[in-house]
C-alpha angles and dihedrals in degrees: 000000000000120000120246116274119214118207128221088244093055091044088055093050090049088053092049089052091055086057097057108020126068104250090002097278150059093275096252108099137025099222131081108245126138110200124205109173144011131198125176109316095343137080134193131212131216092267089057095252113151122218136187098239115229091155094066092188087304089310114311094108093076090146092040133260119305097005104187095235093049093046091049092051092049094046092050093051092044091058088056098044142303106232137352109178088226133083114297129186095245094055089049092048091051093050089054091050092052091049090051093049108034115072098216097039119106096143132021133205117191128220133163107252142033090239089057088048096054092041092051092045088057090045091051089052092050093047091048097048100031088226127115115209127090129197114218129171125252108258094016112140112213101161131272105306119123090249094049094049095066115111093343094134109355113185088205110027117208133210117299130286092023112112122218124202116240097200141035117256099052116126109245091233091068092074088063090063097050124074115196123214131180113255115245093017099114093174095057092042095050090045088055096049090049094048093048104031094119092057099031122108102178151334118236124193143162103235088219103029105220096304098335115110120218115253117243111284094008096113093038089054090055090047093050095047095044091050093046091053101038095249121142113243110214122196116204099217098161087118102026102041112113088353105086093035136344086265091045128229091327091063093038094052095033093235122122122207127200094239137011140190118227133190143128106050097038089064097051092223095323129105104273136127137159147200113224131179150117116329093241091060097037089051089083085078090061110076092192087062103032100043124226097289096054105033117118112216116217126168126163127177094219099028109137091009107191093223093053092040090052090049090049094049091049089050094050088050092058090047092053093060115110111270099015097120092039089058095048090050094047093050092047093046092053090053094048093049092047094047088048092053092047092053090052093044092056096038096241120157107237146100135220110235134183134047129298096266090052132013145134142197117255113201096222137091128225134051111319110197104144144019096273093052091056091052110105093041111142102259094173085060091052092050089048089050093051090049095048091049088049091056090050097052100267120122120196134149124261090267113011147053115212118200122209135196086245097064110107135210086254088056091052091050093050092044093052091050089052096048089051091049094044093049088045090056093048091047092050090057096048 
C-alpha cells in the first residue's frame, strides 16, 4: 500500500494551526492530519488522501458520515432555524426516544457535551442524597471536569481510595471528595460503599472501562451494594450508549443504574448529550418539585438544540432498522479476529480488547482487568502502530477503533491487510 502524501497546501494549514492553537491542534489527537470531508465509513484530508475511518469523530458517527437520512433531517431543520433556547419538537421527540430505549431513563435533561453530562449526573446524585463524596474507578474516563480528572490516568497511583489529580489547575480540596476504587474488584468497591455510605452521594462507572470489560458479576455487585445502602449508581454511557445495543450497555450487560450520562451517538455528529434517569433523581432539576434547597440549576445555550436533536433522531431511526446491530458486531468481530491473528503471525506481544463496536490492541501480555494491570503496556508501540496505519490509509484514534454501520466488507479486507503490513513493518524493526 502506498504511503500517505502530504500536499503543500495541507502543510501550510498545519503550520498556520501552530501559530494560533496551543500545540497546533484542538487537543484531541497527537498526529497532524487536517480532514476536509467524510462519507460513509471514509474520510479525506486536505491533501486528498482517503482513509477508512475508525475514529468516527471519536465515536458519534455510528451510522457513518453524511448518512442521507441524517443529512436530510439536518437540512430540513436548518432551513427553519438553528437554535431557539426554548423547547422544540425535535428535542422533545428525542427525549421520548431515549426514555423508550434506555432502561433507567424516565426523564431526560439535555446538555451539549459528555463532560457536562457526567458532571451533572454527579451533581444530581449529590443534590438528591444531600451528601458529597463520589466513588469512581481508577482509569475511568468521565470527561474533563475537576471531579472526572481524578485518577483517570495516574502515572504513580497511590493507595486506594486516595484520588490523584490528572491535570494542573484542579483545587486540592477536590481530591477529598472523590474516592478511588479498582475496576473489577467487587470486594473493594463494596467495602468502600459500605464504609462511606453515610457520606457517599454516588458511584460512577464506565460499564466497559476504556477497553477493559467488566468481570462477570462486577456491575451487579455495584448495583446490589448501592441499592442496599441508598447510594445512586451512575453509568457513564457517553461512549456505550446506543452503541453496544439500542438500550446501551445497561441493556447489553443486563444491569440497570439509577442515572446515566449519554452523548456521542445521540447527537448524530452534532453537539448534544444528556443526563437520564429515574424520575425521583431527575426531579432535582424541577424547582417546583425539589424545593429551593435541593434544586439543581442547569442552563445551556445549546441544550436540546433542534439541529442536533434532528440529527440524533434520524440516527436512532437508522439504528432501529432490522439487522443494524448485527452488522456492526459482525464487522467489528472480523476486525478483532484478524488483528489478533496478525499479532500472532508476527510474534508481537499484545492482545485485542473491547467489544466489536469498539476495541483496541494493548501491547502487553497477561490478564488485564484494571488500570494498574494495563500500566507497562508499550505505548510507543501503540503510537507506532497508529502511525503505520495512518500511512496505509487507516485512521484511528490514539487508543481506540470505532466501528460503524457504514463500514463494508471491502473496508474490512483492506483494513486487515493494513493491520498485517503495519505489524509486519514493526516486527521487522524489532
